[in-house]
N, C-alpha and C positions, 0 to 999 in steps of 0.2 A: 102181589104178583107179577113178578118175575117176567122181564117181556125184555128179549135180546132179537135188535135190529136189524142186518146190514145191509149193507146199498152201497153202490157205487163198480159195480159190475158193468161189463157193455162190451162189444163186439168191436174188435182192435186187431192191429196188422200187426205181421212179425216185428219185432226194436224196439214196438208203441210203450205207451204207458197209462198205468192208472191205478186210481188211487181210491182203496176201500175204506170204509167208513161200520162202528159199528157201536148204537145206543145200546146202552144197556140201566136197564129202569127196575123201581119195586128192590132196590139189593144195594150194598152199598161197596160198588163198586171197587176205590180203593182196596180193597182186603185181601184182593182176588189177585194174582198170578193169574196172566188172561194169553191167551192164544188162537191163531188163525189154523182152520184148519181147511185144507181142502180132500173131494169125492170128484172124481173124474169117469165118466160112467163107464160100468165092468168093473171097477175097482174101490178096494176100501178105502174110506176117509180118514188122510193121514195129518199130523201137527208139519205144519213148514215154518212153526214162527212161533214165539211166545216172549214174554219178557212180565221177569216177575215186578212186583208190589215197586217194588222200589228204579227200576226202569234198566233192569240187568237184562238184554236182552241175548236170546238164543236162531241158532237158522237151522232149515235142512240144509243138504248139498246140495238137491238142487235150483236152492235159490237162495244159495250163498253171498254174495255180493251183486247182486242183484232190486233182495228186493230189504225194504225197510221196518220193521214195525214200532210203532209206538204207542203214544197212549195221553190222554190229556183227565185226570181226576173229577179236575176240576168239570168238567162236561160230561162226565161220562162215560165218553167216547175211546176206542180204539179202533189204532188207522195200521194198514198196509202199504205202503208206498211202492208199485210192483212196476218197477223198471228191469227193458228189452226183454217184452219178452217171448214170450216160447211160441208154439203151434201145442207142449207138452204140456203150457200153465192152462191151460181149457179145461176148463173144470166148477160146480161149482165151494162157491169161499162162504167157511162157517168161521165164527169167530164164540168160542167158550173158554172154560177155566182148562187150565190143561194136566190139575190131578182129573180123574174122572172119579175123586169118592167127591165131588166137589161141585161138577158139573150145573149146569144150569138149564133151563132147560133148551132146549135143540129151537132158536130160527130160522128163517127160512132161506138163510143163502143168498147169495149174486152170483151170479154167474157170471165168467169172463171167458170169452171164443179168442182164442188168437187163431186171425186165419188168414191170408189173402183175398 
């Protein structure tokens, strides 16, 4: 049974940092490209960063230069280092495969709130 579990969210002031983690179990993590998505209230879920099986990264314009995606295949874990956080980064963050044809079951997500 495939499981995706995100963690590391919380409340942080503008300009602060957080590191999100996503552990994938029940499948062979290293064969997938992976991505971090976020969904803000009243908005659609959007892909903000992705990483290929070989470690090539891509970022959305809104997070480029502030967020860093990485993966540890030995630990079946995906990370998102978020720096210089802004109130507009407030959302529930999820990880999954960017290719919708290969997506895994969605996890519960982790809430990130950026507020003073």
